[in-house]
VOKOL-24573 format. One record per residue (C-alpha): residue in three letters; y, x, z. Coordinates in nm, 3 decimals, decimal comma. Last residue first. Layout:
aa  v  u  w
ALA  Y  X  Z
...
END
This chain:
aa  v  u  w
ASP  12,492  8,379  11,866
ASP  12,416  8,750  11,839
ASP  12,786  8,827  11,796
SER  12,860  8,613  12,103
SER  12,714  8,884  12,318
SER  12,383  8,867  12,498
SER  12,323  8,674  12,817
ARG  11,965  8,583  12,729
ASN  11,849  8,944  12,736
THR  11,484  8,931  12,644
GLY  11,278  9,156  12,865
GLY  11,223  9,527  12,818
SER  11,396  9,643  13,133
SER  11,649  9,828  12,919
ASP  11,780  9,499  12,780
ARG  11,949  9,568  12,447
TYR  11,623  9,648  12,271
CYS  11,475  9,307  12,346
ARG  11,795  9,148  12,215
ALA  11,721  9,270  11,861
MET  11,379  9,104  11,867
LEU  11,538  8,776  11,970
GLY  11,764  8,792  11,665
LEU  11,472  8,875  11,436
GLN  11,274  8,581  11,575
GLU  11,569  8,350  11,507
MET  11,584  8,473  11,150
ALA  11,210  8,420  11,107
GLU  11,243  8,066  11,244
GLU  11,533  7,996  11,008
TYR  11,325  8,110  10,710
ASP  11,028  7,901  10,824
ALA  11,251  7,591  10,854
MET  11,396  7,658  10,509
GLU  11,049  7,671  10,360
PRO  10,938  8,015  10,247
GLY  10,891  7,958  9,968
GLN  10,879  7,933  9,590
SER  11,225  7,778  9,549
LEU  11,364  7,956  9,857
PHE  11,494  8,262  9,670
SER  11,607  8,032  9,387
PRO  11,861  7,871  9,622
ALA  12,043  8,204  9,669
VAL  12,412  8,138  9,743
ARG  12,403  7,767  9,832
ARG  12,074  7,736  10,018
ILE  12,118  8,089  10,159
ASP  12,441  7,993  10,333
PHE  12,609  8,326  10,402
ALA  12,657  8,578  10,683
GLY  12,309  8,522  10,826
ALA  12,143  8,798  10,625
ALA  12,414  9,049  10,720
ARG  12,410  8,942  11,087
HIS  12,032  8,980  11,121
LEU  12,042  9,326  10,959
GLU  12,331  9,425  11,184
SER  12,149  9,292  11,492
LEU  11,833  9,480  11,395
TRP  12,022  9,811  11,368
THR  12,210  9,753  11,694
GLY  11,885  9,675  11,876
LEU  11,723  9,975  11,708
ALA  11,987  10,202  11,859
PRO  11,880  10,071  12,201
GLY  11,554  10,269  12,189
SER  11,207  10,311  12,043
GLN  11,155  10,640  11,869
LEU  10,914  10,811  11,632
SER  11,004  11,177  11,580
THR  10,919  11,427  11,311
MET  10,909  11,805  11,263
VAL  10,785  11,963  10,942
PRO  10,674  12,316  10,854
VAL  10,639  12,373  10,478
SER  10,376  12,503  10,239
LYS  10,353  12,651  9,888
VAL  10,725  12,699  9,812
LEU  10,778  12,875  9,478
PRO  11,084  13,091  9,533
ALA  11,417  12,968  9,392
PRO  11,516  13,138  9,069
SER  11,778  13,414  9,084
GLY  12,133  13,315  9,001
SER  12,284  13,456  9,318
PRO  12,061  13,714  9,480
PRO  11,805  13,580  9,729
ALA  11,934  13,479  10,074
GLN  11,858  13,721  10,352
SER  11,685  13,628  10,678
GLN  11,469  13,382  10,489
LEU  11,410  13,037  10,635
PHE  11,047  12,935  10,655
GLY  10,871  12,720  10,393
GLN  10,574  12,950  10,343
PRO  10,698  13,056  9,996
ASN  11,037  13,160  10,146
LEU  11,315  12,910  10,200
SER  11,692  12,967  10,155
GLN  11,668  12,906  9,781
GLY  11,650  12,531  9,838
PHE  11,343  12,315  9,810
ILE  11,276  12,026  9,569
GLN  10,980  12,188  9,392
PRO  10,803  11,863  9,310
PHE  10,440  11,824  9,424
PRO  10,226  11,843  9,107
PRO  10,076  12,077  9,197
THR  10,002  12,209  9,545
LEU  10,196  12,192  9,869
LYS  10,027  12,250  10,203
SER  10,176  12,065  10,500
PRO  10,166  12,325  10,774
THR  9,881  12,426  11,008
SER  9,983  12,492  11,369
VAL  9,972  12,135  11,498
LEU  10,181  12,043  11,803
GLN  10,181  11,682  11,924
LEU  10,417  11,560  12,195
ALA  10,456  11,235  12,388
LEU  10,787  11,161  12,560
SER  10,903  10,898  12,808
ALA  11,278  10,875  12,788
SER  11,514  10,951  13,078
PRO  11,650  11,293  12,977
TYR  11,691  11,218  12,606
PHE  11,896  11,507  12,461
SER  11,791  11,772  12,715
GLY  11,444  11,617  12,712
ILE  11,404  11,713  12,346
TYR  11,453  12,083  12,431
SER  11,249  12,077  12,752
SER  10,959  11,902  12,580
LEU  10,967  12,143  12,288
VAL  10,963  12,453  12,508
ASP  10,707  12,310  12,751
GLU  10,473  12,215  12,467
GLY  10,513  12,560  12,313
SER  10,403  12,722  12,636
HIS  10,541  12,967  12,893
LEU  10,910  12,884  12,933
SER  11,175  13,154  12,989
HIS  11,313  13,149  12,634
LEU  11,395  12,779  12,660
PRO  11,630  12,848  12,953
SER  11,839  13,063  12,716
ALA  11,867  13,430  12,617
PRO  11,617  13,518  12,888
GLU  11,716  13,827  13,094
THR  11,476  14,115  13,037
GLY  11,302  14,251  13,349
PRO  10,963  14,272  13,181
ALA  10,996  14,257  12,799
LEU  11,034  13,907  12,665
SER  10,802  13,758  12,406
SER  10,961  13,417  12,356
ILE  10,729  13,123  12,318
LEU  10,586  12,932  12,021
ARG  10,562  13,245  11,806
GLN  10,509  13,205  11,432
ASP  10,188  13,278  11,241
GLU  10,139  12,903  11,173
PHE  10,436  12,697  11,293
GLY  10,342  12,420  11,051
ARG  10,340  12,096  11,244
LEU  10,575  11,958  11,506
THR  10,527  11,600  11,619
ALA  10,746  11,390  11,850
TRP  10,656  11,050  11,997
GLN  10,942  10,881  12,181
SER  11,001  10,616  12,443
TYR  11,293  10,418  12,585
CYS  11,576  10,617  12,425
GLN  11,934  10,655  12,536
SER  12,127  10,973  12,460
ASP  12,454  10,775  12,421
GLY  12,514  10,856  12,054
PRO  12,202  10,679  11,942
GLU  12,042  10,815  11,626
PRO  12,129  10,633  11,306
CYS  11,876  10,376  11,177
SER  11,826  10,398  10,798
SER  11,455  10,449  10,881
LEU  11,418  10,817  10,791
PRO  11,712  10,937  11,001
LYS  11,767  11,316  11,001
TRP  11,610  11,581  11,225
PRO  11,748  11,906  11,365
LEU  11,872  11,765  11,698
ALA  12,235  11,846  11,765
ASP  12,440  12,106  11,956
SER  12,140  12,314  12,069
CYS  12,005  12,366  11,719
ALA  12,020  12,750  11,735
SER  11,843  12,728  12,069
LEU  11,567  12,531  11,896
THR  11,500  12,809  11,646
ASP  11,509  13,095  11,896
PRO  11,290  12,900  12,141
LEU  11,035  12,838  11,859
SER  11,013  13,209  11,782
SER  11,138  13,413  11,487
GLY  10,940  13,595  11,220
HIS  11,054  13,370  10,935
MET  11,337  13,151  11,058
MET  11,245  12,795  11,146
PRO  11,447  12,509  10,998
PHE  11,184  12,227  11,007
PRO  11,152  12,115  10,645
VAL  11,201  11,824  10,638
ALA  11,337  11,766  10,990
GLY  11,241  11,401  11,040
TYR  11,339  11,078  11,209
ALA  11,147  10,752  11,233
ALA  11,253  10,425  11,397
VAL  11,027  10,180  11,580
VAL  10,997  9,801  11,558
LYS  10,744  9,651  11,801
ARG  10,977  9,608  12,098
GLY  10,788  9,315  12,249
SER  10,764  9,463  12,596
VAL  10,650  9,811  12,487
ALA  10,587  9,920  12,129
LEU  10,601  10,298  12,170
SER  10,322  10,398  12,411
ASP  10,111  10,100  12,306
ALA  10,133  10,201  11,940
MET  9,999  10,552  12,006
GLN  9,723  10,407  12,221
TRP  9,629  10,151  11,956
MET  9,616  10,417  11,686
PRO  9,379  10,639  11,881
VAL  9,509  10,978  12,002
SER  9,302  11,276  11,884
ASN  9,243  11,555  12,131
ASN  9,037  11,750  11,880
ARG  8,978  11,671  11,511
LEU  9,323  11,518  11,469
ARG  9,391  11,216  11,247
TYR  9,532  10,975  11,509
PRO  9,814  11,207  11,618
VAL  9,890  11,339  11,265
THR  10,030  11,018  11,111
LEU  10,397  11,112  11,161
ALA  10,339  11,465  11,031
ASP  10,199  11,377  10,687
LEU  10,430  11,077  10,695
ALA  10,732  11,310  10,689
LEU  10,594  11,494  10,387
ALA  10,523  11,158  10,222
LEU  10,882  11,046  10,285
VAL  11,020  11,357  10,110
ALA  10,780  11,314  9,816
SER  10,873  10,943  9,784
SER  11,238  11,043  9,745
HIS  11,158  11,291  9,466
PHE  10,927  11,092  9,235
TRP  11,135  10,781  9,305
LEU  11,448  10,948  9,165
SER  11,753  10,793  9,332
PRO  11,744  11,049  9,613
ASP  11,770  11,340  9,364
PHE  11,651  11,653  9,541
ASN  11,773  11,990  9,664
LEU  11,627  12,030  10,013
HIS  11,721  12,289  10,278
PRO  12,008  12,111  10,453
PHE  11,859  11,759  10,431
THR  12,117  11,496  10,342
PRO  12,082  11,137  10,455
PRO  12,137  10,870  10,188
SER  12,494  10,738  10,152
SER  12,589  10,414  10,326
PRO  12,421  10,087  10,240
ARG  12,612  9,795  10,089
ARG  12,369  9,502  10,054
GLY  12,197  9,572  10,385
LEU  11,890  9,790  10,439
GLY  12,089  10,099  10,537
GLY  12,166  10,456  10,431
ARG  11,870  10,446  10,200
LEU  11,619  10,728  10,251
THR  11,353  10,479  10,353
LEU  11,076  10,428  10,603
PRO  11,073  10,111  10,813
CYS  10,836  10,141  11,111
PHE  10,638  9,838  11,231
PHE  10,413  9,855  11,537
SER  10,079  9,709  11,636
SER  10,138  9,477  11,343
HIS  10,162  9,100  11,282
ASN  10,500  9,029  11,442
ALA  10,653  9,353  11,316
LEU  10,548  9,262  10,962
GLU  10,707  8,918  10,995
ALA  11,051  9,006  11,134
THR  11,103  9,328  10,938
ALA  10,965  9,173  10,620
LEU  11,203  8,876  10,647
THR  11,506  9,107  10,662
CYS  11,379  9,347  10,396
ASN  11,313  9,056  10,158
LEU  11,659  8,912  10,225
MET  11,821  9,251  10,156
HIS  11,627  9,302  9,832
TYR  11,706  8,948  9,717
LEU  12,077  9,014  9,767
ASN  12,043  9,333  9,565
LYS  11,871  9,126  9,297
VAL  12,165  8,885  9,280
PRO  12,424  9,163  9,266
SER  12,223  9,349  8,999
SER  11,973  9,635  9,014
ASP  11,720  9,698  8,738
ARG  11,620  10,059  8,808
HIS  11,607  10,015  9,182
SER  11,777  10,243  9,432
VAL  11,710  10,428  9,757
PRO  11,348  10,318  9,758
ALA  11,204  10,094  10,033
LEU  10,890  10,142  10,241
GLY  10,770  9,950  10,546
TRP  10,514  10,158  10,738
THR  10,270  9,932  10,919
LEU  10,041  10,063  11,193
ILE  9,765  9,809  11,254
GLY  9,538  9,926  11,535
LYS  9,214  9,739  11,594
GLY  9,174  9,494  11,884
SER  9,125  9,190  11,663
TYR  9,005  9,275  11,315
SER  9,001  8,938  11,136
ASP  9,312  8,773  11,283
GLN  9,535  9,082  11,289
LEU  9,407  9,193  10,950
MET  9,485  8,848  10,806
GLU  9,838  8,859  10,952
THR  9,878  9,209  10,808
VAL  9,782  9,078  10,462
LYS  10,006  8,771  10,491
SER  10,314  8,973  10,580
GLY  10,224  9,237  10,320
LEU  10,221  8,969  10,050
GLY  10,565  8,854  10,159
ALA  10,705  9,208  10,153
PHE  10,525  9,262  9,821
GLY  10,785  9,025  9,677
ASP  11,050  9,298  9,673
ALA  11,244  9,516  9,919
ILE  10,968  9,561  10,182
ASP  10,709  9,766  9,992
CYS  10,410  9,817  10,220
PHE  10,217  10,124  10,338
VAL  9,959  9,989  10,584
GLN  9,763  10,218  10,816
PHE  9,458  10,033  10,940
GLY  9,238  10,051  11,248
GLN  9,016  10,256  11,476
LEU  8,690  10,198  11,289
TYR  8,418  10,380  11,482
ASN  8,101  10,370  11,270
CYS  8,264  10,277  10,941
GLU  8,040  10,157  10,654
GLU  8,135  9,793  10,721
THR  8,507  9,871  10,703
PHE  8,525  10,004  10,347
PHE  8,314  9,742  10,168
HIS  8,436  9,459  10,392
LEU  8,796  9,541  10,309
LYS  8,720  9,550  9,936
ASP  8,547  9,212  9,946
GLU  8,830  9,061  10,153
LEU  9,087  9,189  9,905
GLU  8,896  9,046  9,607
GLU  8,859  8,706  9,776
LEU  9,228  8,694  9,870
VAL  9,342  8,778  9,516
PRO  9,088  8,534  9,363
GLY  9,208  8,232  9,566
GLN  9,480  8,299  9,821
LEU  9,713  8,579  9,911
LEU  9,964  8,529  9,631
ALA  10,174  8,257  9,798
GLU  10,322  8,502  10,049
GLY  10,421  8,738  9,767
GLN  10,612  8,467  9,581
GLY  10,776  8,361  9,907
PHE  10,925  8,706  9,965
ALA  11,096  8,714  9,627
GLU  11,091  8,955  9,331
LEU  10,741  8,964  9,185
ARG  10,842  8,958  8,818
HIS  10,699  8,714  8,564
ALA  10,954  8,777  8,288
GLU  11,213  9,052  8,259
GLY  10,992  9,345  8,167
ASP  10,789  9,590  8,372
HIS  10,536  9,562  8,657
ASN  10,430  9,215  8,550
TYR  10,309  8,934  8,774
GLN  10,002  8,705  8,779
HIS  9,772  8,998  8,698
ILE  9,761  9,148  9,048
VAL  9,570  9,473  9,006
SER  9,346  9,594  9,290
ILE  9,253  9,961  9,302
SER  9,023  10,109  9,566
GLN  8,678  9,958  9,508
PRO  8,607  10,184  9,209
HIS  8,666  10,484  9,441
LEU  8,965  10,702  9,359
HIS  8,963  11,051  9,208
ILE  9,238  11,287  9,315
ARG  9,543  11,443  9,145
LEU  9,767  11,137  9,109
PHE  10,088  11,248  8,934
ASP  10,115  10,998  8,646
SER  9,923  10,743  8,855
TRP  10,245  10,673  9,045
VAL  10,428  10,532  8,742
LYS  10,690  10,666  8,500
VAL  10,663  11,037  8,578
ASN  10,746  11,251  8,274
GLY  11,113  11,341  8,323
GLU  11,071  11,473  8,678
LEU  10,735  11,628  8,591
ARG  10,827  11,995  8,605
TYR  10,487  12,160  8,599
ALA  10,451  12,507  8,442
LYS  10,505  12,702  8,762
GLN  10,179  12,574  8,909
VAL  9,962  12,719  8,634
GLN  9,743  12,945  8,848
ALA  9,766  12,710  9,145
LEU  9,604  12,436  8,935
ARG  9,294  12,651  8,887
SER  9,271  12,730  9,258
ASN  9,305  12,366  9,359
VAL  9,055  12,255  9,094
THR  8,798  12,504  9,223
ASP  8,853  12,423  9,590
VAL  8,825  12,050  9,525
ARG  8,525  12,065  9,291
LEU  8,307  12,308  9,482
SER  8,089  12,111  9,718
GLY  8,165  11,741  9,706
ALA  8,215  11,700  9,335
SER  7,889  11,876  9,256
PHE  7,920  12,170  9,021
GLY  7,710  12,138  8,704
LYS  7,901  12,381  8,488
ALA  8,001  12,097  8,254
LEU  8,132  11,907  8,557
ILE  8,366  12,194  8,639
GLU  8,490  12,234  8,283
GLY  8,551  11,862  8,242
ASP  8,741  11,833  8,568
PHE  8,955  12,132  8,474
LYS  9,039  11,982  8,135
ASP  9,118  11,638  8,278
LEU  9,349  11,799  8,537
ASP  9,518  12,004  8,267
GLU  9,594  11,691  8,063
LEU  9,711  11,510  8,378
PHE  9,959  11,792  8,454
PRO  10,082  11,818  8,095
ASN  10,174  11,445  8,081
LYS  9,930  11,195  7,937
SER  9,998  10,973  7,638
PRO  9,942  10,601  7,675
PRO  9,625  10,479  7,502
SER  9,642  10,368  7,136
GLU  9,519  10,012  7,107
LYS  9,189  9,941  6,933
HIS  9,106  9,608  6,768
THR  8,737  9,591  6,678
LEU  8,591  9,328  6,447
VAL  8,221  9,269  6,499
SER  7,980  9,116  6,250
GLY  7,679  8,936  6,387
ASP  7,393  9,071  6,597
TRP  7,578  9,058  6,934
THR  7,419  9,287  7,195
VAL  7,707  9,537  7,203
SER  7,733  9,914  7,252
THR  8,084  10,060  7,222
PRO  8,114  10,146  7,592
ASP  7,798  10,357  7,569
LYS  7,643  10,328  7,910
GLY  7,653  10,613  8,162
ALA  7,697  10,384  8,460
ASP  8,036  10,533  8,534
TYR  8,080  10,606  8,904
LEU  8,336  10,885  8,916
ASN  8,579  10,774  8,644
GLY  8,796  10,511  8,812
GLU  8,746  10,133  8,811
GLN  9,114  10,058  8,749
ARG  9,136  10,326  8,482
LEU  9,449  10,540  8,516
THR  9,645  10,615  8,196
ARG  9,911  10,343  8,251
LEU  9,844  10,204  8,600
SER  10,144  9,974  8,664
GLY  10,102  9,736  8,371
LYS  9,986  9,437  8,576
LEU  10,103  9,467  8,934
ASP  9,996  9,681  9,232
MET  9,750  9,687  9,519
ALA  9,592  10,009  9,652
ILE  9,294  9,981  9,889
LEU  9,195  10,319  10,032
ARG  8,921  10,501  10,219
PRO  9,009  10,800  10,005
THR  8,734  10,970  9,802
TYR  8,489  11,254  9,860
THR  8,205  11,255  9,610
VAL  7,856  11,407  9,619
HIS  7,686  11,433  9,281
GLY  7,355  11,247  9,245
GLY  7,400  11,130  8,888
ARG  7,468  10,778  9,004
THR  7,759  10,920  9,200
GLN  7,742  10,979  9,573
GLY  7,971  10,893  9,860
GLU  8,172  11,053  10,140
ARG  8,474  10,875  10,281
PHE  8,826  11,005  10,341
VAL  9,081  10,880  10,597
VAL  8,928  10,988  10,931
ASP  8,686  11,216  10,746
SER  8,975  11,459  10,693
GLN  8,978  11,570  11,055
ILE  9,300  11,769  11,087
GLU  9,286  12,082  11,304
GLY  9,076  12,267  11,050
LEU  8,711  12,365  11,076
GLN  8,661  12,739  11,036
GLU  8,552  12,842  10,689
GLU  8,189  12,945  10,648
PRO  8,081  12,608  10,509
ASP  8,352  12,628  10,237
TYR  8,421  12,267  10,147
SER  8,797  12,277  10,187
LEU  9,053  11,999  10,192
SER  9,419  12,077  10,265
ALA  9,546  12,010  9,913
ASP  9,362  11,677  9,909
GLN  9,558  11,557  10,211
LEU  9,888  11,649  10,042
ASN  9,776  11,472  9,722
TRP  9,692  11,169  9,936
TRP  10,047  11,162  10,075
HIS  10,207  11,212  9,731
THR  10,002  10,920  9,599
GLY  10,084  10,710  9,905
VAL  10,459  10,755  9,858
PHE  10,439  10,647  9,493
ASN  10,186  10,375  9,586
SER  10,430  10,242  9,842
TYR  10,694  10,240  9,567
HIS  10,468  10,028  9,346
GLY  10,353  9,776  9,602
LEU  10,098  9,734  9,880
GLN  9,912  10,051  9,980
LEU  9,634  9,984  10,231
THR  9,468  10,267  10,424
VAL  9,144  10,230  10,621
VAL  9,111  10,456  10,926
GLU  8,790  10,599  11,073
ARG  8,756  10,725  11,428
CYS  8,539  11,035  11,394
PRO  8,351  11,075  11,721
GLY  8,498  11,305  11,984
SER  8,636  11,657  12,004
MET  8,807  11,730  12,335
END
């Protein structure tokens, strides 16, 4: 049933989180429509967007977002945005004496941003209000030149591919640390913890109050947080503040880590592992649930190779590419609490997964879901009967023993496809799946064959993730423009078709595999004396006692997943000791 809009406030903490978040918001923007005659979609955009008005009376539609990053991370993007300019001449001054002006050349814009500025200017010149025609008009104009954008060599920061306007209250720049260069880098957990005080804390509280006080039914916060650098410590304090200030609201924290860093070294790789270790313990403690999201093969110092997706051709080390894959998965993972009808509140989703202290969950995704054009869901799943179609998105391999405590699976994008088999009377079903009478039954039966004892929640959404510029064309030639598999591959040497939407299937799981994953992370961080090997990591905090407490908490967390009853297993192996 349709109910009141339960608003969500999004926080993006760190540069890679803003990469993922920018792709995610671009995906949301691509699905927006202001045509009053168009049927309302399955996703309720007002959950994450807010309506406002410029000083000129134009309606705006901007994300309910707080994005934090470091000095030098915005390039061409103005921190205060462009929607709410007061109309004053920026060169006007009240000083009567002589004025000496020093003007720095602005960074150059890539072709996508140049076109976006041009389209915005044309639309505003025609007098269109931002809330009525702007989105549809810009989308259609961008679609005309979609083939021209290949931004892989032009994207240096996340604002280089941001296609939406942000509210002046959205961006928060931390000036104590630099985005680039060798000096004043935010590299250690303790540095981030120490940031949330003074002006940074006051600015964050002001922004939170601005967005939350206009909400009628605030359901909670989705937090995208970097976990490999100092933003892990900042995120720990931010989620702790949310937990204290907004008791009873959902806090779903997605911990993000890139496959590689541009300035890696043995010491920095050690820092990355320690940051991920402390982030897992602290963010899980302060959140309704914590889900690491990364295409790394592991969060330790020597990860295995990134997962491969059969129908994607992308460079995992390129942030512009890896963040696009994670954003597509997040577009499905966050569906349950963004639906217009039969929405599931954040707290309910978290309660079904984070049972008995098991607040770390693992994500898996089929990006894209391998559905043949014109086929049915039973046909597709029967072809995947030997193994589930998804790949790990949390560097946590799937369990080989079919054990899982609870699971939340989402399938979106089967538009115009059949969810059940259309059998002629008297025809023998090709498989048990072909005899079922609803898509929910088909998917439940299929997943249940792999996890027979796990509790399962399902969400089916027919509309796909819509792709518009400047989303990278990272798809193989086997897909048609709607993201479905083609029955015949295109001729060799022909260009890959322009993919405009994709079906995606995701799973959030809580199970024993996470106990192994947490134990390995705990063991890797505890394999050396941090005071001898990395004394500088502790120089700005945390205190050694706090570090040891976090390590102990991580070890106890791992044991929770080993005991199927949900309690802490005190008789664990000597490896844990």
